[in-house]
C-alpha positions in Angstrom: 0.1 -0.2 -0.1 1.2 3.5 -1.0 2.0 6.0 1.5 0.1 9.2 1.8 2.8 11.2 3.2 3.2 13.4 0.0 -0.2 14.5 0.3 0.6 15.6 3.8 3.4 17.4 2.6 1.6 19.0 -0.3 -1.0 20.1 2.5 1.9 21.7 4.5 3.4 23.5 1.4 -0.1 24.8 0.4 -0.6 26.0 3.9 2.5 27.7 3.9 2.2 29.7 0.2 -1.1 30.8 1.6 0.3 32.3 4.7 3.1 33.6 2.7 0.8 35.5 0.4 -2.0 36.3 3.1 -0.5 36.5 6.8 -4.0 36.4 8.1 -5.6 33.8 5.6 -6.7 31.2 8.1 -7.6 33.2 11.0 -10.0 35.1 8.6 -11.0 31.9 7.0 -11.8 30.6 10.6 -14.0 33.0 11.9 -16.5 33.7 8.5 -18.1 31.7 6.0 -20.0 34.3 3.5 -19.9 32.5 0.2 -22.2 34.2 -2.4 -22.3 31.2 -4.4 -23.4 27.7 -4.3 -22.1 25.1 -6.7 -24.0 21.9 -7.5 -21.6 19.8 -9.6 -20.3 16.2 -10.6 -18.3 14.3 -8.2 -15.5 13.7 -11.3 -12.2 14.6 -10.0 -11.3 16.4 -13.3 -13.8 19.5 -12.2 -12.1 21.0 -9.1 -15.2 23.6 -8.5 -13.0 26.3 -6.5 -9.9 26.0 -9.2 -12.0 26.4 -12.3 -13.9 29.7 -11.1 -10.6 30.8 -9.6 -12.4 31.5 -6.0 -10.6 30.9 -2.7 -11.9 28.7 0.1 -14.7 30.2 1.9 -16.0 31.7 -1.2 -17.9 28.9 -3.2 -20.2 26.7 -1.1 -20.3 23.0 -2.8 -22.4 19.9 -3.2 -21.1 17.2 -5.5 -22.5 14.0 -6.4 -22.1 11.5 -9.6 -23.5 13.5 -12.5 -24.8 16.5 -10.7 -28.0 15.3 -10.0 -30.8 17.1 -8.0 -33.7 14.6 -6.6 -36.5 16.0 -4.4 -36.1 13.0 -2.2 -32.2 13.4 -1.7 -31.9 15.0 1.8 -28.1 15.5 1.6 -28.6 17.9 -1.3 -31.5 19.5 -0.2 -30.1 20.2 3.3 -27.0 21.6 1.5 -29.4 23.9 -0.8 -31.6 25.0 2.5 -28.5 25.6 4.7 -26.8 27.8 1.3 -30.1 29.7 0.9 -31.5 30.2 4.4 -28.3 30.6 6.5 -25.6 31.5 4.2 -27.9 33.6 2.0 -26.1 32.9 -1.0 -27.1 35.0 -4.2 -26.2 32.5 -7.2 -26.8 28.8 -7.1 -25.0 27.2 -10.2 -26.0 23.5 -11.7 -22.7 22.9 -13.4 -22.1 19.5 -15.4 -19.4 18.5 -17.9 -18.8 17.2 -21.4 -17.5 13.8 -21.0 -19.3 12.8 -17.7 -19.0 9.2 -17.5 -22.1 8.8 -15.2 -24.3 10.3 -18.2 -22.7 8.3 -21.0 -23.2 5.0 -18.7 -27.0 6.0 -18.1 -27.3 6.6 -22.1 -25.7 3.4 -22.9 -27.7 1.4 -20.2 -24.4 0.2 -18.7 -24.7 -2.0 -15.6 -22.3 -0.9 -13.0 -23.9 -2.0 -9.8 -25.8 0.2 -7.1 -25.1 3.2 -9.0 -27.6 2.2 -11.7 -30.1 3.3 -9.3 -28.9 6.9 -9.1 -28.3 6.9 -13.1 -32.1 6.2 -13.6 -32.7 9.6 -13.2 -30.6 10.3 -16.3 -32.1 7.7 -18.2 -35.4 9.3 -17.4 -33.9 12.6 -19.2 -32.5 10.3 -21.8 -36.0 8.9 -22.5 -37.8 12.4 -22.6 -35.3 13.8 -25.0 -34.2 10.8 -26.9 -34.8 12.1 -30.4 -32.6 15.4 -29.6 -30.1 13.3 -28.1 -30.1 11.0 -31.0 -29.9 13.7 -33.6 -26.8 15.1 -32.3 -24.6 12.8 -34.0 -22.1 10.2 -32.9 -22.0 8.4 -29.7 -19.5 10.8 -28.1 -21.9 13.9 -29.4 -25.0 12.1 -28.3 -23.4 12.0 -24.7 -22.4 15.7 -24.5 -25.9 16.7 -25.5 -27.6 14.8 -22.9 -25.0 16.3 -20.4 -26.4 19.7 -21.5 -30.0 18.2 -21.2 -29.1 17.0 -17.8 -27.8 20.2 -16.6 -31.1 21.7 -17.8 -33.3 19.2 -16.2 -31.5 19.5 -12.8 -31.6 23.4 -12.8 -35.4 23.0 -13.0 -35.5 20.6 -10.3 -33.4 23.2 -8.0 -36.0 25.6 -9.0 -38.9 23.5 -8.2 -37.7 22.6 -4.6 -40.0 24.1 -1.8 -36.5 26.0 -0.4 -36.2 27.8 -3.6 -39.6 28.6 -4.0 -40.0 30.0 -0.6 -36.9 32.3 -1.0 -38.6 33.5 -4.0 -42.1 34.0 -2.5 -40.3 36.4 0.3 -38.3 37.9 -2.1 -35.0 37.1 -1.6 -32.5 37.8 -4.2 -31.8 34.5 -5.7 -30.6 33.3 -9.2 -30.3 30.0 -10.1 -28.1 29.0 -13.3 -27.3 26.0 -15.8 -23.8 25.6 -16.8 -21.3 23.2 -18.6 -17.7 23.0 -18.3 -15.4 21.8 -20.9 -12.9 19.0 -20.0 -10.7 19.5 -23.2 -10.6 23.6 -23.1 -11.2 24.0 -19.3 -14.1 26.7 -20.1 -17.6 27.2 -19.0 -20.4 27.1 -20.9 -24.0 29.2 -20.0 -26.9 27.0 -21.2 -28.8 30.0 -21.1 -31.2 28.8 -18.2 -31.3 31.3 -15.4 -34.3 31.8 -12.8 -34.8 34.6 -10.4 -38.5 34.1 -9.6 -41.5 31.6 -9.8 -42.6 33.7 -13.1 -42.3 31.7 -16.5 -40.1 28.6 -15.2 -41.4 26.2 -17.9 -41.1 29.0 -20.6 -37.3 29.6 -19.6 -36.6 25.6 -19.4 -38.3 25.0 -23.0 -35.9 27.9 -24.5 -32.9 26.7 -23.0 -34.0 22.7 -24.4 -34.6 24.4 -27.7 -31.0 26.5 -27.2 -28.8 23.3 -26.9 -29.9 21.9 -30.2 -28.9 24.9 -32.1 
């Protein structure tokens, strides 16, 4: 079994670098947490949330799971959203998928991986809902990437439909929910043009976003 001493050494060097640039970095970080953003993303190790938007620890509240799925019965995800909205008072929630997502591709191809198949069932539902759009995208890789986009749009709507977000908007709390997708091949984030800041016209914004990915 390999040693983890290199990781501990990396940590010491990282902490030293932070202190060298900002002497009070950790003292300030320990005393307050006031992020403006909640990132709901994929667990994929190639998508480090803070790093790809150049934010320091304390500036981004993060929830990650396989294929960035938001399910209305997932108390883990809902608890994160509720804490972010009602305690931290974040102003923006970003649902962020990525091209080349293995979970999305496995769902599309109906691969059997074990327990996770039950989780990916949610993405299979999205695939069935938009099968004609996915199949029209081109080869298998292009189809999977189209499903990645549609999955982000679907999960963004799911966030907006939670009682947490609906209640926040009802009390006129400033809060926007966005759908983004990240490119592993170029490191760039693409806005999927689904941003909601009230309960008004949710269906219309959702449908326009779905239409937009097929252009």
